[in-house]
BALUM-405282 format. One line per field, with one value per residue (C-alpha): residue in three letters; x, z, y; residue number from 0. Coordinates in pm, 1 decimal. Each point is the difference from the previous one (the first is absolute). Layout:
BALUM-405282
r = [ALA;...]
px = [X;...]
pz = [Z;...]
py = [Y;...]
k = [NUM;...]
This chain:
BALUM-405282
r = [UNK;UNK;UNK;UNK;UNK;UNK;UNK;UNK;UNK;UNK;UNK;UNK;UNK;UNK;UNK;UNK;UNK;UNK;UNK;UNK;UNK;UNK;UNK;UNK;UNK;UNK;UNK;UNK;UNK;UNK;UNK;UNK;UNK;UNK;UNK;UNK;UNK;UNK;UNK;UNK;UNK;UNK;UNK;UNK;UNK;UNK;UNK;UNK;UNK;UNK;UNK;UNK;UNK;UNK;UNK;UNK;UNK;UNK;UNK;UNK;UNK;UNK;UNK;UNK;UNK;UNK;UNK;UNK;UNK;UNK;UNK;UNK;UNK;UNK;UNK;UNK;UNK;UNK;UNK;UNK;UNK;UNK;UNK;UNK;UNK;UNK;UNK;UNK;UNK;UNK;UNK;UNK;UNK;UNK;UNK;UNK;UNK;UNK;UNK;UNK;UNK;UNK;UNK;UNK;UNK;UNK;UNK;UNK;UNK;UNK;UNK;UNK;UNK;UNK;UNK;UNK;UNK;UNK;UNK;UNK;UNK;UNK;UNK;UNK;UNK;UNK;UNK;UNK;UNK;UNK;UNK;UNK;UNK;UNK;UNK;UNK;UNK;UNK;UNK;UNK;UNK;UNK;UNK;UNK;UNK;UNK;UNK;UNK;UNK;UNK;UNK;UNK;UNK;UNK;UNK;UNK;UNK;UNK;UNK;UNK;UNK;UNK;UNK;UNK;UNK;UNK;UNK;UNK;UNK;UNK;UNK;UNK;UNK;UNK;UNK;UNK;UNK;UNK;UNK;UNK;UNK;UNK;UNK;UNK;UNK;UNK;UNK;UNK;UNK;UNK;UNK;UNK;UNK;UNK;UNK;UNK;UNK;UNK;UNK;UNK;UNK;UNK;UNK;UNK;UNK;UNK;UNK;UNK;UNK;UNK;UNK;UNK;UNK;UNK;UNK;UNK;UNK;UNK;UNK;UNK;UNK;UNK;UNK;UNK;UNK;UNK;UNK;UNK;UNK;UNK;UNK;UNK;UNK;UNK;UNK;UNK;UNK;UNK;UNK;UNK;UNK;UNK;UNK;UNK;UNK;UNK;UNK;UNK;UNK;UNK;UNK;UNK;UNK;UNK;UNK;UNK;UNK;UNK;UNK;UNK;UNK;UNK;UNK;UNK;UNK;UNK;UNK;UNK;UNK;UNK;UNK;UNK;UNK;UNK;UNK;UNK;UNK;UNK;UNK;UNK;UNK;UNK;UNK;UNK;UNK;UNK;UNK;UNK;UNK;UNK;UNK;UNK;UNK;UNK;UNK;UNK;UNK;UNK;UNK;UNK;UNK;UNK;UNK;UNK;UNK;UNK;UNK;UNK;UNK;UNK;UNK;UNK;UNK;UNK;UNK;UNK;UNK;UNK;UNK;UNK;UNK;UNK;UNK;UNK;UNK;UNK;UNK;UNK;UNK;UNK;UNK;UNK;UNK;UNK;UNK;UNK;UNK;UNK;UNK;UNK;UNK;UNK;UNK;UNK;UNK;UNK;UNK;UNK;UNK;UNK;UNK;UNK;UNK;UNK;UNK;UNK;UNK;UNK;UNK;UNK;UNK;UNK;UNK;UNK;UNK;UNK;UNK;UNK;UNK;UNK;UNK;UNK;UNK;UNK;UNK;UNK;UNK;UNK;UNK;UNK;UNK;UNK;UNK;UNK;UNK;UNK;UNK;UNK;UNK;UNK;UNK;UNK;UNK;UNK;UNK;UNK;UNK;UNK;UNK;UNK;UNK;UNK;UNK;UNK;UNK;UNK;UNK;UNK;UNK;UNK;UNK;UNK;UNK;UNK;UNK;UNK;UNK;UNK;UNK;UNK;UNK;UNK;UNK;UNK;UNK;UNK;UNK;UNK;UNK;UNK;UNK;UNK;UNK;UNK;UNK;UNK;UNK;UNK;UNK;UNK;UNK;UNK;UNK;UNK;UNK;UNK;UNK;UNK;UNK;UNK;UNK;UNK;UNK;UNK;UNK;UNK;UNK;UNK;UNK;UNK;UNK;UNK;UNK;UNK;UNK;UNK;UNK;UNK;UNK;UNK;UNK;UNK;UNK;UNK;UNK;UNK;UNK;UNK;UNK;UNK;UNK;UNK;UNK;UNK;UNK;UNK;UNK;UNK;UNK;UNK;UNK;UNK;UNK;UNK;UNK;UNK;UNK;UNK;UNK;UNK;UNK;UNK;UNK;UNK;UNK;UNK;UNK;UNK;UNK;UNK;UNK;UNK;UNK;UNK;UNK;UNK;UNK;UNK;UNK;UNK;UNK;UNK]
px = [371.0;249.1;256.9;-251.8;-75.4;365.9;81.4;-305.6;64.7;352.7;-129.4;-235.5;111.9;-61.1;52.7;-327.3;-137.3;-338.3;-102.0;175.8;-304.9;-192.0;304.6;72.3;-349.8;39.5;340.2;-135.5;-280.9;247.6;230.8;-282.4;-103.6;344.5;66.3;347.9;69.0;145.8;146.4;184.5;250.8;99.7;359.3;7.0;-112.6;-355.6;-279.8;-223.5;-209.0;-124.7;-254.8;-253.9;208.9;280.5;-257.5;-121.9;348.2;139.4;-312.6;99.6;-274.2;61.3;-63.1;253.8;267.2;-12.0;216.3;228.9;373.8;139.9;-96.0;217.7;-171.0;-337.9;38.5;367.6;202.1;239.4;290.3;-91.6;-129.9;324.2;112.7;-340.6;-85.2;340.5;-69.1;-347.4;100.8;297.6;-254.4;-21.8;357.6;-15.5;-197.6;-237.1;-150.0;173.6;-118.2;55.2;-114.6;-33.1;-232.9;-266.9;-195.4;-376.1;-213.6;-36.7;378.3;53.9;283.9;-95.1;258.8;-74.3;152.3;5.6;55.6;109.5;13.7;108.3;-222.3;164.6;-116.2;-25.0;357.7;124.5;52.5;-108.0;-333.1;-80.7;-40.7;-290.7;21.1;-220.0;20.9;-168.3;48.0;295.1;-192.2;-274.5;261.1;181.8;-328.4;-62.9;349.1;-35.6;-328.8;157.4;303.7;-224.5;-202.1;314.2;137.0;-326.9;-18.7;367.6;163.2;-275.9;-1.0;-379.5;-205.9;-157.6;-273.6;-182.4;-347.1;-216.1;-373.6;-68.0;195.6;282.4;368.5;136.8;342.1;180.7;328.8;258.3;-102.0;-365.3;85.1;221.2;-283.2;-234.9;273.4;-37.0;183.2;-99.9;-114.8;-212.6;-206.4;-91.3;-358.9;-102.7;-302.1;100.6;-200.2;258.0;277.1;-171.1;-213.6;-125.2;-37.0;-69.3;-352.4;132.7;274.2;-231.2;-253.7;266.3;99.9;-362.6;-55.2;301.6;-119.4;-349.1;57.1;370.7;276.4;-57.6;131.7;233.6;192.5;-182.7;140.0;-112.8;68.1;40.5;88.2;176.0;-101.0;362.9;83.6;-260.7;224.5;211.9;154.9;235.2;370.4;63.2;-366.3;-171.6;-318.4;-291.6;125.6;-254.2;-264.1;-289.1;-267.5;217.7;-177.2;103.7;228.6;107.2;370.4;66.4;334.6;-202.4;-221.9;131.3;-106.5;48.2;-26.7;-149.6;-52.5;-204.7;-0.2;-250.7;161.8;-166.8;122.5;135.5;-92.6;-371.3;-249.3;-212.5;163.9;-13.7;188.2;278.6;45.5;143.6;356.1;26.4;299.7;49.1;255.1;22.5;-46.0;-69.7;290.9;-87.2;-368.3;91.5;211.8;-288.7;-241.3;240.2;44.5;-377.0;-47.7;259.1;-158.9;-342.7;123.1;186.2;-316.3;-201.7;243.2;-23.7;-381.6;-13.0;229.0;-216.5;-317.8;154.2;108.2;-365.6;-90.6;-69.2;92.5;321.0;-179.3;-218.1;323.0;121.9;-314.3;21.3;349.2;-137.8;-284.4;223.6;241.0;-255.8;-36.5;181.2;192.3;-210.7;-353.4;5.2;207.2;11.1;146.7;100.3;154.3;206.7;-129.4;138.8;198.1;-213.6;-251.9;13.8;245.0;321.7;173.6;93.3;-132.7;106.7;357.2;165.0;36.7;-219.9;255.0;351.0;301.4;-123.2;-346.0;-152.0;-236.7;-363.8;-231.1;-93.3;-353.9;-162.6;-335.5;-186.0;-77.2;-74.5;-77.6;-88.2;-233.8;-234.8;-146.2;317.1;2.0;-122.4;60.5;112.6;-300.6;-57.1;368.7;60.3;-281.2;124.4;356.5;-100.2;-232.5;268.1;-235.3;243.1;302.5;220.5;-296.7;-65.7;330.1;-94.8;-282.1;-2.0;322.2;-4.6;59.5;274.9;158.2;363.5;228.3;-258.3;152.0;-110.2;193.7;299.9;-4.2;-28.8;295.3;220.3;-91.3;-49.8;-230.5;-116.3;-167.4;-219.8;-185.6;-216.1;172.2;-26.0;-240.8;-273.6;12.5;-84.4;-253.0;-357.7;106.9;183.6;-273.7;-13.2;377.3;-2.1;-282.6;173.7;330.0;-159.0;-217.7;300.9;160.3;-318.4;-7.8;-305.2;-125.5;170.1;332.2;298.8;277.9;92.0;256.9;57.2;207.0;100.1;-96.7;297.8;14.0;250.5;188.4;-305.9;-204.2;-364.4;-162.7;-36.2;-183.4;-106.3;-85.9;-188.6;-64.6;-237.6;56.7;-52.7;323.3;361.3;203.6;178.3;357.1;284.7;-121.9;-338.1;169.7;186.4;-325.3;-169.9;284.1;-49.1;-366.0;83.9;228.6;-286.6;-250.4;244.5;49.4;-376.4;-46.2;284.4;-159.8;-334.5;159.5;177.2;-321.2;-184.6;273.8;-118.9;91.0;136.3;-84.1;-4.3;-71.7;359.7;20.4;216.2]
pz = [-3459.1;-287.3;209.3;62.2;-373.6;-96.4;253.4;-83.2;-374.3;53.5;189.3;-283.4;-199.8;-341.9;86.1;-174.7;147.4;-161.5;277.1;270.3;172.3;20.1;116.3;257.7;146.2;15.7;166.4;255.0;90.6;42.4;214.3;226.1;57.3;118.1;362.0;-19.7;-18.2;-335.3;-147.9;-326.7;-113.7;-346.6;-111.5;150.9;341.4;-14.8;156.6;-272.8;192.2;359.1;92.7;280.3;227.6;-11.8;88.0;292.9;139.7;-34.1;-10.7;-321.3;-263.5;-364.2;-96.0;257.4;-99.9;-380.2;-176.0;295.2;-64.4;209.3;361.4;175.7;238.2;10.4;6.3;98.0;242.5;-174.1;180.8;-136.7;-342.8;-199.1;116.0;-24.3;-344.2;-131.4;108.3;-155.5;-333.8;-32.1;-97.8;-345.8;-71.3;169.8;-130.8;233.7;326.2;282.9;360.7;237.6;344.8;104.1;186.5;-178.5;141.0;38.4;-61.8;374.5;48.5;129.2;-124.5;-145.9;-62.6;-333.7;-212.6;-371.6;-319.4;-287.8;-369.1;-295.7;-300.9;-342.0;-336.0;-314.7;-92.0;347.5;137.5;364.2;35.3;372.2;312.0;152.5;378.7;211.2;375.3;322.0;367.9;129.3;289.7;-229.4;-235.1;288.0;124.1;-347.1;-23.1;343.3;-100.0;-312.5;193.6;262.8;-266.1;-161.7;333.3;93.2;-327.1;-8.5;342.6;263.7;226.4;25.8;-283.7;-203.4;-256.1;-191.4;-70.7;-262.4;26.7;-143.6;288.5;-225.9;81.9;-212.8;163.5;224.5;184.4;46.4;356.4;-96.5;-293.9;227.8;254.1;-274.9;-130.2;-356.7;-218.8;-6.7;-360.9;74.8;257.0;-217.6;-119.3;155.1;230.4;360.0;-1.2;-236.0;250.1;336.4;92.5;357.0;127.1;-337.7;106.2;306.0;-202.9;-278.6;258.4;164.0;-336.7;-92.0;335.4;-56.6;-347.6;129.4;347.4;38.0;187.0;338.9;312.9;90.3;-186.1;-62.7;35.9;-283.2;-17.3;-358.3;-179.6;-331.8;-296.7;-100.0;348.5;43.5;-143.2;313.0;285.6;-57.8;86.8;363.4;72.2;113.8;-160.8;235.8;254.0;25.6;209.2;145.8;-254.1;-309.6;-252.1;-73.6;-300.3;19.6;-55.6;289.7;-147.2;-248.8;267.5;94.0;220.5;-163.8;206.4;-254.4;-34.0;-273.5;-158.4;-251.8;-298.2;-176.6;-297.2;89.9;-351.6;25.6;121.8;171.6;233.7;-231.6;153.1;-214.2;213.6;330.9;126.6;198.0;231.2;187.1;209.4;67.1;375.8;-10.9;225.4;269.4;-14.4;39.5;302.8;148.0;-64.0;154.8;308.0;33.2;-40.7;267.4;244.3;-61.9;45.0;319.5;131.8;-97.2;180.6;308.0;-9.4;-54.0;297.5;222.2;-112.9;33.8;355.3;93.5;-131.2;262.0;-220.3;-209.9;-319.6;24.6;4.1;-307.4;-195.8;115.3;-150.1;-316.8;-19.7;52.5;-264.1;-280.1;4.0;-301.3;-43.9;-126.9;-90.6;180.2;269.9;80.4;306.2;-45.7;290.9;-21.5;150.6;353.6;105.6;8.8;-258.2;-361.8;-147.0;95.1;322.1;100.3;-270.2;202.6;-109.5;-328.5;42.6;-301.9;-228.8;-105.4;-11.3;-324.0;136.7;-195.4;144.8;65.9;16.9;351.9;124.2;41.3;163.2;-66.6;336.8;-95.3;-299.4;-40.4;-125.1;162.1;-337.1;-88.4;-132.4;209.9;250.9;164.4;198.2;228.2;62.3;70.9;254.8;173.2;23.2;119.9;261.5;123.9;-41.7;-208.9;120.6;-204.7;-188.0;-166.9;-179.1;-122.2;-219.1;-375.5;-126.1;-273.5;-321.2;-147.7;-314.2;-14.5;-31.5;142.7;118.6;357.0;-9.6;-147.1;275.2;260.7;-147.1;-40.2;337.0;-179.0;-234.8;-348.9;-247.2;-288.3;-277.3;-292.1;-338.7;-226.8;-231.0;255.1;-52.5;-369.2;-226.0;46.4;189.5;267.9;262.0;-45.3;31.8;324.2;147.5;-96.2;145.2;333.0;18.5;-58.1;311.5;212.3;15.5;-33.4;-346.2;-156.4;176.6;-220.2;256.2;301.1;280.2;232.5;316.3;247.6;368.9;227.7;378.5;245.8;-284.5;-131.5;-318.5;95.1;-336.9;-279.8;-31.4;-351.4;-127.5;-327.8;-239.2;-290.1;-342.9;130.0;199.6;-99.5;66.2;331.7;22.3;247.9;233.8;8.7;87.1;287.2;133.2;-28.4;198.5;276.6;14.8;-9.7;303.6;205.3;-124.6;66.1;360.1;55.1;-162.6;205.9;315.4;-101.6;-55.6;334.5;184.0;-180.1;44.6;176.8;366.8;165.4;339.5;267.0;-255.6;-127.4;-366.2;-234.4]
py = [5524.9;11.3;-187.7;-279.3;-27.6;-20.6;-271.8;-206.5;25.7;-118.4;-305.9;-100.4;-298.5;159.3;367.9;89.6;325.8;-49.4;-236.9;203.4;156.3;-328.8;-191.8;265.8;-30.4;-377.8;33.7;248.9;-241.8;-285.7;208.0;115.6;-361.6;-110.4;-88.8;150.7;372.9;103.4;316.4;65.5;260.8;112.1;46.0;349.8;-125.0;134.0;-210.8;-147.9;-257.6;-16.5;-265.5;-14.3;-220.0;256.6;264.7;-214.0;-56.7;353.6;216.9;181.9;-13.6;-77.2;361.6;116.5;-249.6;-31.5;260.6;72.0;-6.2;-280.5;-69.2;255.0;236.9;-168.9;-382.7;0.6;205.6;235.1;-163.7;-343.7;101.0;-1.2;-344.4;-162.9;138.3;-101.9;-357.2;3.0;150.0;-233.0;-264.6;165.1;-105.4;-342.4;-301.2;-182.3;114.1;178.2;-22.2;292.2;103.2;364.3;236.2;205.5;290.5;-10.6;304.2;57.7;-1.5;-354.7;-219.9;-336.2;-269.3;-167.6;-274.0;76.8;-195.0;223.7;-95.0;207.2;80.1;3.0;127.3;-210.0;91.0;-104.3;348.3;56.9;176.4;-20.9;-210.3;-190.9;-38.2;-228.2;41.2;-115.5;51.8;-201.0;-153.7;-125.9;-143.6;-166.7;-150.4;-138.2;-144.0;-154.9;-158.9;-144.8;-121.9;-157.1;-179.2;-134.0;-123.0;-166.1;-186.4;-94.7;-22.5;-20.5;-305.9;28.6;-137.8;281.2;-62.4;270.7;-142.4;170.2;65.2;-348.9;-157.6;-113.0;64.1;285.1;51.0;-249.1;28.4;-273.1;-89.3;-44.5;-224.4;-207.8;-32.3;-120.8;-236.1;121.8;250.4;365.2;-22.3;-308.3;192.8;297.1;12.6;-333.4;-32.9;-55.1;-322.6;-150.3;73.9;-52.5;-300.7;21.4;355.9;161.1;104.0;181.1;167.6;115.3;118.3;217.9;150.1;70.2;170.3;224.7;97.1;81.0;143.8;65.6;-182.0;-166.2;165.9;-287.7;-273.0;-325.9;-350.4;-227.3;-375.1;-118.8;-320.2;43.5;-207.4;-33.9;-126.1;-274.3;-269.2;-11.7;193.2;288.3;2.0;-79.5;-73.9;-318.7;-116.2;-33.3;256.0;277.1;165.4;-191.9;-71.5;-24.6;-216.1;-354.1;-25.6;363.3;58.6;230.9;100.3;207.2;154.2;341.1;289.2;340.4;317.4;238.0;372.7;164.4;346.8;128.9;170.2;292.9;198.1;346.3;113.4;-78.6;257.9;-265.4;-256.3;-300.5;-297.2;-140.2;-306.9;-114.5;-12.4;-323.3;-31.3;-325.4;-184.1;-371.4;-48.6;-373.3;-96.5;252.5;-97.2;-365.2;86.3;200.2;-286.7;-249.6;219.4;39.7;-374.0;-78.2;244.8;-149.2;-356.6;83.5;157.2;-307.8;-229.4;220.5;5.5;-376.1;-60.7;222.1;-177.4;-347.1;79.4;34.7;-346.8;-265.6;-295.2;-24.4;-105.0;308.8;202.9;-186.8;82.7;363.6;25.0;-154.4;253.1;300.3;-127.7;31.2;380.7;140.3;-323.0;-289.6;-103.6;-336.5;-166.6;-373.7;-169.5;-364.6;-193.7;-314.6;-322.9;-48.2;-305.1;-310.9;122.7;-104.7;-247.9;182.5;59.9;351.5;228.0;300.1;-57.5;-78.3;-375.5;-62.8;166.7;-90.7;232.1;156.1;71.7;-290.2;-255.0;-72.6;298.8;124.2;-43.0;341.2;76.6;325.0;159.5;362.3;213.5;361.4;137.5;-253.3;-94.6;-186.3;-358.7;-290.9;-149.1;323.8;129.4;-301.0;-64.2;366.5;8.7;-315.9;120.1;346.7;-147.6;-238.7;-300.8;-202.8;-179.1;-224.3;-132.0;328.7;-29.8;-341.6;127.4;-19.4;161.0;259.8;-192.8;211.0;-142.1;-99.9;300.4;238.6;333.7;-79.6;-326.9;178.2;262.1;-276.1;-185.8;307.5;155.1;329.2;187.7;-97.0;237.0;-116.2;185.1;-105.3;15.7;305.2;-183.4;56.8;374.6;-13.3;-164.0;-108.9;-313.4;198.1;-40.4;-375.2;-27.5;198.9;-210.6;-323.1;116.6;93.3;-312.6;-226.3;148.2;-10.1;379.5;228.3;92.7;299.5;-53.3;82.5;58.2;-211.9;26.0;-295.6;46.8;-268.1;14.5;-69.1;7.4;-148.3;-165.3;-180.4;41.6;42.4;65.0;256.4;330.7;101.2;347.5;36.7;289.4;46.8;151.7;354.5;-19.5;-31.2;-313.1;-52.9;126.9;-45.2;272.4;-173.8;-328.2;168.4;143.8;-339.8;-157.6;259.1;-98.1;-370.7;33.2;141.0;-258.6;-283.3;114.1;3.5;-342.5;-145.7;135.1;-152.5;-339.5;15.3;79.3;-282.6;-261.8;-321.5;-26.9;-313.3;-144.2;263.1;274.6;23.7;92.2;-206.1]
k = [0;1;2;3;4;5;6;7;8;9;10;11;12;13;14;15;16;17;18;19;20;21;22;23;24;25;26;27;28;29;30;31;32;33;34;35;36;37;38;39;40;41;42;43;44;45;46;47;48;49;50;51;52;53;54;55;56;57;58;59;60;61;62;63;64;65;66;67;68;69;70;71;72;73;74;75;76;77;78;79;80;81;82;83;84;85;86;87;88;89;90;91;92;93;94;95;96;97;98;99;100;101;102;103;104;105;106;107;108;109;110;111;112;113;114;115;116;117;118;119;120;121;122;123;124;125;126;127;128;129;130;131;132;133;134;135;136;137;138;139;140;141;142;143;144;145;146;147;148;149;150;151;152;153;154;155;156;157;158;159;160;161;162;163;164;165;166;167;168;169;170;171;172;173;174;175;176;177;178;179;180;181;182;183;184;185;186;187;188;189;190;191;192;193;194;195;196;197;198;199;200;201;202;203;204;205;206;207;208;209;210;211;212;213;214;215;216;217;218;219;220;221;222;223;224;225;226;227;228;229;230;231;232;233;234;235;236;237;238;239;240;241;242;243;244;245;246;247;248;249;250;251;252;253;254;255;256;257;258;259;260;261;262;263;264;265;266;267;268;269;270;271;272;273;274;275;276;277;278;279;280;281;282;283;284;285;286;287;288;289;290;291;292;293;294;295;296;297;298;299;300;301;302;303;304;305;306;307;308;309;310;311;312;313;314;315;316;317;318;319;320;321;322;323;324;325;326;327;328;329;330;331;332;333;334;335;336;337;338;339;340;341;342;343;344;345;346;347;348;349;350;351;352;353;354;355;356;357;358;359;360;361;362;363;364;365;366;367;368;369;370;371;372;373;374;375;376;377;378;379;380;381;382;383;384;385;386;387;388;389;390;391;392;393;394;395;396;397;398;399;400;401;402;403;404;405;406;407;408;409;410;411;412;413;414;415;416;417;418;419;420;421;422;423;424;425;426;427;428;429;430;431;432;433;434;435;436;437;438;439;440;441;442;443;444;445;446;447;448;449;450;451;452;453;454;455;456;457;458;459;460;461;462;463;464;465;466;467;468;469;470;471;472;473;474;475;476;477;478;479;480;481;482;483;484;485;486;487;488;489;490;491;492;493;494;495;496;497;498;499;500;501;502;503;504;505;506;507;508;509;510;511;512;513;514;515;516;517;518;519;520;521]
């Protein structure tokens, strides 16, 4: 043990041997608690220290190792001993640490490739006194280095967003992609509650993190729709406000609504005896564009199927106006809350001539408003005078006189009149003021009432009915506040429906046209 005492005394800061035994016991306890294997040599090459990790790796106990001269013949092959020991002991003459890789022998004769870090020990006068050598198995060291490299890549170069969330559900580490997805800087995210960063969807996100902390990660990635607080002022680059999935709330800036495909991993400390969670690694990828494409494809398939079903059902109707109302009923599913069918007054009724054409309008589409009569509405609880007129038209009991009833008193510039004049589709939505403030409900009701639409309507789409070169009327689709506004794809779908309704209405008018002498129709 004299070699151990000399090396330890040389490593003391004051060189006082009076505290040597106590300091040596403290040093031995520290060495035995290290995760890395450690051995030390004095200036003559004798082993002075050998900790428990070295004993675990090589099988040689402290009593068997301490005091031996070098490693040759027991921890090193004789053929390798001279070269390896020369490299180790060169650390006494070189400042700093030296890293080496070589094979050691275990007690049972196996070879173990280790990576070592050797540092020289000097006396108070600067003379070399020995070498400390820490070593570990190369594969374990490589695994550690790979883990560190992976962590650095994830938090620097990964295209996925990576957020390390602590046990209080606050971001502790954030990579560049995640900060970009949140539209804030990396430093601005650290330590902030998620509720300050995410508006809609924060409950679902925090619930997923809490589940991971309590029960472990889910078996499959989760798709979470979120709306960022920083993104509610308007749509993001290249995005259109108001375009979103069915059911998006009124006033929501859909450009800030994103779908994140998320995976979660629970993190536990490898140093702790009990598995105490440190937090959650949250990896996510923005899949909003692909989800929108999937939703659009699903919507198109559903609408094509609805048109097919409506055509099959309408073909079974005995009277053309029954077919028209069937098309109207089928159109509502997943598309609108209300549908209204207004027909133009036929020739000879009202104060104008042929209201089936555009004679009432000049080249710019300006002129007196067309006379429109409500003949159908769905659901059946729509505004008066729908029920009686609908029954008469469906039953075929009304001829020209039915079109001469009380017209719908639409105000000047009504979307239905605009669609009639333009021979196209017109979309209308209540202003953004209706989505905020205590007076929002009153504004919505006033907006709908002014247009003779059911209470709660906030979005309207009016599409003209054209058949055989004539304008027959207007079909109107209405949505409440629980639905998004109509977009161009909705207008195209409404025009497909209008073509079918117009054909049925035209057929009904032909069958009800007055006949001249001898039964010949005019």
